[in-house]
N, C-alpha and C positions, 0 to 999 in steps of 0.2 A: 384437414377441413375443420372448421369449429364445430363444436357440439349443437345438435338440433336445437332450434328454438323450443322452448317450453310450451308457448301458445300454440305453434304448429302440431306440437305431439298431442296435446290435450284436445285439441280440434279434430284430429284424425279419430273418429269414432269408428275404427274398423282395423281388421289386420293389415300390417304392412304388405307392400309389394316387395319382390325380389330387389328391384330397382332402388327403392328408398333403403333397404338393408344395405346394399353395396354401396350407395351414396352416403352412408354414415347419417342417416336421417331418422334413425331408430334408436330406442333405448333397450337395455337388457329386459328380458332375456332374448329379445328378438333383434339384437344388434350384431354388427359384422363379426365381433369377437366370438360370440356364441355361434353364429353361422360356421365360422372357421373351425372351431372345436367339433361342431357336428359333422362337418365335411370330412374332418381327421378321422374322428374316433367312431362314427356310425357309418358314413358312406364310404369311407376309405378313398375317397376321391379328392383330395385336397389339392392335387396338381392343377385341377381345371380352376378353382379358386385363385390359386397363385398366379396362374397364366392371367386370369382376369386382372387382378391386382397389378401385376407387373406391366401389362399393357396400358392400364389407366395411368400408372406412374410414368410411362414413356409418353403418353399424351400431355400430362402435367409438365414433364421436362420441356417438352417441344414449345409448349405455350410459355414457360419460362424464358425459354431462349428467344423466342420471337419478341417477347415483350422487353427484355433487357436490350436486345439489339436495337430495337426501335427507339427505345429512350437514349440509348449511347450515341446513335447517329443523330438525333434531334438536337442533342446536348452539344455534341462535339462539333457539328457542321453548321455553320452561321447559314442564314436564309440565302445571302447573296451567293455564297459559295454553292449552297445546294441548288441554286437555279443554273449556275454557270458550270457546274461539275459535268464531266463526261466520263464515259466507259462504265465500268461495273459499279462505282460508287453511285452514279446516277440511277442505275438500274435498281440498287439496293433502296435507294430513298423513294423512288417512284412506288415500288412495292410496298414500302412501308406505309406511304399515305393511303393505300388502299386497304391495308390491314387494319388500321384502327387499333384501338387498345384491346388486347386478347383477355377475356375474362377468365379469371383463374378459378373455375368451377370444377367440380367433380365430373371426371369423363364418364359419359353413359354409353350404352350400346348404340349403334347407329339407328335401329329401328325405332329407339325411345327418342332419340333427337330429331325424328322425322316430324315428331309433334311440336317441335320448338324450332321455327324456321331460323331465328336469329342465331342460335347456337350451331345448327346445322351449317349454315353458311359460313359462320366464322371458322368452323373446323374445316370446311372445304377450302377456305382461303388460306388457312394455316398450312395445310397440307400442299397446296399449290405454291406457296412461297417457299417452303422447304424444298420441293422439287427443283424449283428454280435456283434457289441458293446453292443446293447441292451440285447442280450442273454448270455453275458459273465457272467461267473459264480461270478467273482470278480467284483461286480458293483461298487467299490470304485476305481478300477484302473486308470479309466479316470480322476474322480475328484483328485486323488492323483497327477496325471500328472500335472493337472492345478495348484495345490497349489505349487508343486516343482518349476513349472515354475515361478509363481508369486513371490516367494520368491528368486530364484536365479538370475532371469534377472535383473541385475543391471547396465548393460552398457547403457549410456546415448544415444548412436547413434541408439540402438535398440528401446529404448522407443520414441525417436523422429520419427523413421520410422513407428511404430506402430500408434502413433498419427496422423501422416500424413495420412496413409491410411484410418483411421477411419473418418476423417474429409472430405476426398474427395470422400468417398462412401456413397451416401445418404440411401443405404440399410442398412448401418451398425447399428446394436442394440444399440452402444454407450456403451457397457460392455461386459465382458468376459460372453460368452455363455456357460452355463451348460446343462448337458444331459437332467435335470429336466425341463429346458425352452423349450426344444423340445417336451418333453412329454406334457406339458402344452399347447404349441401352437396347437398340434394335437387335444388334447381333447377339446380345444376351438372351434376349426373348427367343430369337431363332435357335440359337444353340443350346438352350435349356430345354426346351418344350416341343419344337417342331421338327428338327432334323431326325431322321431314322436313327434309333439307337441312342438317342439322346439322354441325359441323365434322368430327366424327369418327362419323358415323352408323353404327350397326351394324344388320345385317339381322334383324329380328324379326317375327314374324307381325302384321299389321295390327291385328287386333282387340286383341291384347296391348298395342301401343303406344299405341292410342287409349284403352285403359282406364286405363294409367298416367298419360297426359297429362291426363285427366278428373280423376282423383284428385288429382294435384298442383295444377292449375291451377284448376279449377273448386270442388273440395271442399276445397283448401287443406291436404291431407295431407302430411306428410313423414316419417312412421313407417317403419321399415325394411320393414314387409310389403307396402309398396307395390311395391317392385321385387323380391320374392321370385319371382313368375312369371318375370320376364326373367332374373334371377339363375340360377334352376334351368334355363332354356332354354339359357342361354350355358354353364352347367357341362356339361350333357349333349352339346352340340356339341362342346366342346373334348375331352370324354371319348372321344367317338366318333371324331372326324376328327384331332385333332392329337395327343392323348397317346400312342397306340400308336407312331406314328412317332417321337415325342420319345424313348420307352423303347428303340427300336430304334437310334436314333442315338446315345444316350448310354449305355445299358447294354450294348450288345451291340457297338458301336463306340465310336472316339474321335476321328473325323475330320469336318470340316465340308465341305459339298459342293464348294466352290471348291478345297480341298486335295485332294479325291478326283479331281476332273478334272485337276488339276495333275500328280498322281501317275500318272494314265493317260497323259498326254503323256510324262512322263520314261520310263515303262515302254516305250511304242513307240519311242522313240528308242533306248533301251539294247538293245532286242530287234533293232532294225535294225543297230546296231553289232555286236552279238553274231553274228548270222548272217552279216553281211559278213566278219568275221574268222574264223568257222567255215569258210566255204566258200573263203576264201583259203587257209587252212592245209591244207585237204583237197585243193583242186585244184592248189596248190604242194606237193607233199609235204614238209611239214616235220615234223622230229622232235617226239616226244610231249613232251618237256619244254617245246617252243614252243608247242605246242598247249594246254597246260595253262592259258595266259593267257586263254583265251576262257572260263574259269570266271568270271572277273570280271564281264564284262558281263552274262552270263546270271543270275548272283546278283542284281545290281542290277535287272535286268528283272524277274525273278521276284519279288522282294520288292516292288516298286512294283506290279506287276500284281495280286499278293495283297492289298495294302492297298487298291487300287481295288475289287476284287471283294468283299471282306468289310468294306470302310469301317473298316478297323481297322489302325492301326499297331502291330504286336505289341512292338516295342521299347520304344516309348514308353509302352504299356499296362503292361508289365511294370516299367517304371520308376515308375509310378504317375502318369501324367499323361494329360490329356484335352484335346483342342482346342475351344475354346468360340468362337473366331473364328479367321480364317485365320492361321496361325503364331503364335497366342497359346495357350499351354498352362497349364493350372491343375491342381493335385494332385486325384487322385480320393480323396475322403474318406469316401464311403460304403462302409462294410465289404462288404456284399454285392456291389455293382456292381464293386469291385476284385477280389473272388475270382472273379467271373464273367468279367471281362476277362482275368485271369491265365490261366483255363482255356482259354478261346478263343484267346488269343494263342499258348499252346504248341502247340495243335493246327494253327493257322495257319502257325507256323514249321515244323513237321514237314511240312505239306504243300508249302509253298515249297521246303524243303531236298531233298524228293524230286524235284520237278519241275527244280530247277536241277542236281542230280546226274545226272538222266536226260539232259538235254540235253547237259551237259558230256561225260558217258560217250560218248555217240553220236558226238560230232564228234572226241573224243581218240582213240578206238580203231578208228574206221572206217578202211578201208585208203585212203591216198592216191592220187590220180590225177593224171597230169601232162597238161596241155593241150597 
């Protein structure tokens, strides 16, 4: 899918939703790549996100298959032959007329598509056609249509148009999609995530898993609607359990947990050194110009303690950077997030400056005492 429109991003004067992140309509640090790293490193549940992405890829594969099949049949079959043809070829053509051109958009959860009637109906027609095509007694009819199309399409303008569409669509598989590819994709999702004891088994209700297994293995179905209940369940789980923490970590802060702990350690060390120096200059009455040096450890200590407390490095945020892994920084490109972090960083710096000034003044101006 193409990168999100800059105008759309700038007009979104709010935090993004999970659907927008999964649909690749956001920019760093609240993009899909950052969410993937968050699910992998902090939630330890990246298998759920991978399941979502694989099911979405399965949906895209089905759409490409139907779109290519429709084009191949329309090009390879003249109108008169189409009207007079009988048997499975006629059934394929009749169903193609009702399908229309399948939009190649990012697959979303079915509960989100309920708000988009056109997309919902298109997905229902897509699944219905794939079920009919899968149960067709002449299983080679669609493959024959693809072969006829591949041999007869010789016009250079048609080839150029197909090549251009493939290059402009990041979801394109880069090759002609066969029905066997759809079946293999459905089985991959089933065997990787859903079967008991699978390599990356995810926790879903037993009844839901049993239903999907029966539909794929016993009924031979591979249309996208088979996985809709599991996909919705995973979406709701991520939206409820993982996404709020992701927004808090990336939209209200810019540090990863390891960096936060590291800064706490530095803050404690700096505080120890600052208090040792402060008591030294007080108990050994030193002039005030000497005592002023205790400002340095207190500033360092307070800076690291506020970055720990707020999970935010205000200087790096003002410079426009967010940490996605330990000591690896990336530019903040989402306009609303950058504006939010700039405001929060300014407030945090004022709080830190006040605390550091209070500690420094206390030990600079307190009367000295000789031991």
